[in-house]
C-alpha positions as CSV (number, residue, x, y, z in Angstrom):
1,M,95.6,107.3,79.7
2,E,92.7,109.6,78.8
3,E,90.4,106.7,78.0
4,Q,88.1,105.2,80.6
5,S,89.1,102.0,82.3
6,S,87.0,99.0,81.5
7,G,87.5,95.5,82.8
8,G,91.0,96.2,84.0
9,K,92.1,97.5,80.6
10,I,93.0,101.0,79.5
11,A,93.3,101.6,75.8
12,N,93.7,97.9,75.2
13,V,96.5,97.6,77.8
14,S,95.8,95.3,80.7
15,L,96.7,96.1,84.3
16,A,99.2,93.2,84.3
17,E,100.9,94.7,81.2
18,I,101.0,98.1,83.0
19,K,102.5,96.5,86.1
20,T,105.1,94.7,84.0
21,A,106.0,97.9,82.2
22,I,106.4,99.7,85.6
23,E,108.7,97.0,86.9
24,Q,111.0,97.6,83.9
25,L,111.4,101.4,84.7
26,S,114.5,102.7,86.2
27,F,114.4,103.9,89.8
28,E,114.3,107.5,88.6
29,E,111.4,106.8,86.2
30,R,109.5,105.0,88.9
31,A,110.0,107.9,91.2
32,E,108.7,110.3,88.6
33,L,105.7,108.1,88.0
34,A,105.0,107.9,91.7
35,A,105.2,111.6,92.0
36,W,102.9,112.1,89.1
37,L,100.3,109.6,90.5
38,H,100.6,111.2,94.0
39,G,99.8,114.6,92.5
40,W,96.5,113.5,91.1
41,N,93.5,115.4,92.4
42,D,90.7,113.5,94.0
43,D,89.4,110.7,91.8
44,D,86.0,109.0,91.7
45,W,87.0,106.8,94.7
46,D,88.0,109.8,96.8
47,E,84.8,111.6,95.9
48,Q,82.7,108.6,96.8
49,M,84.5,108.4,100.2
50,K,83.7,112.0,100.8
51,R,80.0,111.4,100.0
52,D,80.0,108.3,102.3
53,I,81.5,110.3,105.1
54,A,79.1,113.1,104.7
55,A,76.2,110.6,104.7
56,G,77.4,109.1,108.0
57,R,78.4,105.7,106.7
58,F,81.6,105.7,108.7
59,D,80.1,107.1,112.0
60,A,80.0,103.7,113.7
61,V,83.7,103.0,112.7
62,I,84.7,106.5,113.9
63,R,82.9,105.9,117.2
64,E,84.7,102.5,117.6
65,I,88.1,104.2,117.0
66,E,87.3,107.0,119.4
67,D,86.4,104.3,122.1
68,D,89.7,102.5,121.4
69,I,91.6,105.8,121.8
70,K,89.8,106.5,125.1
71,V,90.7,103.2,126.6
72,G,94.3,103.3,125.2
73,R,94.0,100.6,122.6
74,L,95.6,102.9,120.0
75,P,98.7,104.2,121.8
76,G,100.2,107.4,120.5
77,R,96.9,108.5,118.8
78,T,95.3,110.3,121.7
79,R,94.1,113.8,121.1
80,Q,91.7,116.3,122.5
81,N,89.3,115.5,119.7
82,P,90.2,112.1,118.2
83,T,87.8,112.5,115.3
84,N,89.7,115.4,114.0
85,H,92.9,113.4,114.2
86,I,91.3,110.6,112.2
87,W,90.3,113.2,109.5
88,E,93.9,114.5,109.5
89,I,95.4,111.0,109.1
90,C,93.1,110.2,106.2
91,G,93.7,113.6,104.6
92,W,90.0,114.7,104.9
93,E,90.7,118.0,106.6
């Protein structure tokens, strides 16, 4: 899968074909594939999220979540600094 994705296809294989192929894998093969996918380093989407966070594009959402935590609308998520907890949940530590 070295080639770039374009229009939902990788090396002339559609996403639907990939999904169908995955459905035909054994449990062990799917587990191996899942582990491999999980082990990927940050991709373009992750990097864009980091840039958006650094640029403050999520500040309003974070404030809203913090307000929800303060008034108890998110039970079990209270912390001394809720923003840090949000970063932990999202893996942005």
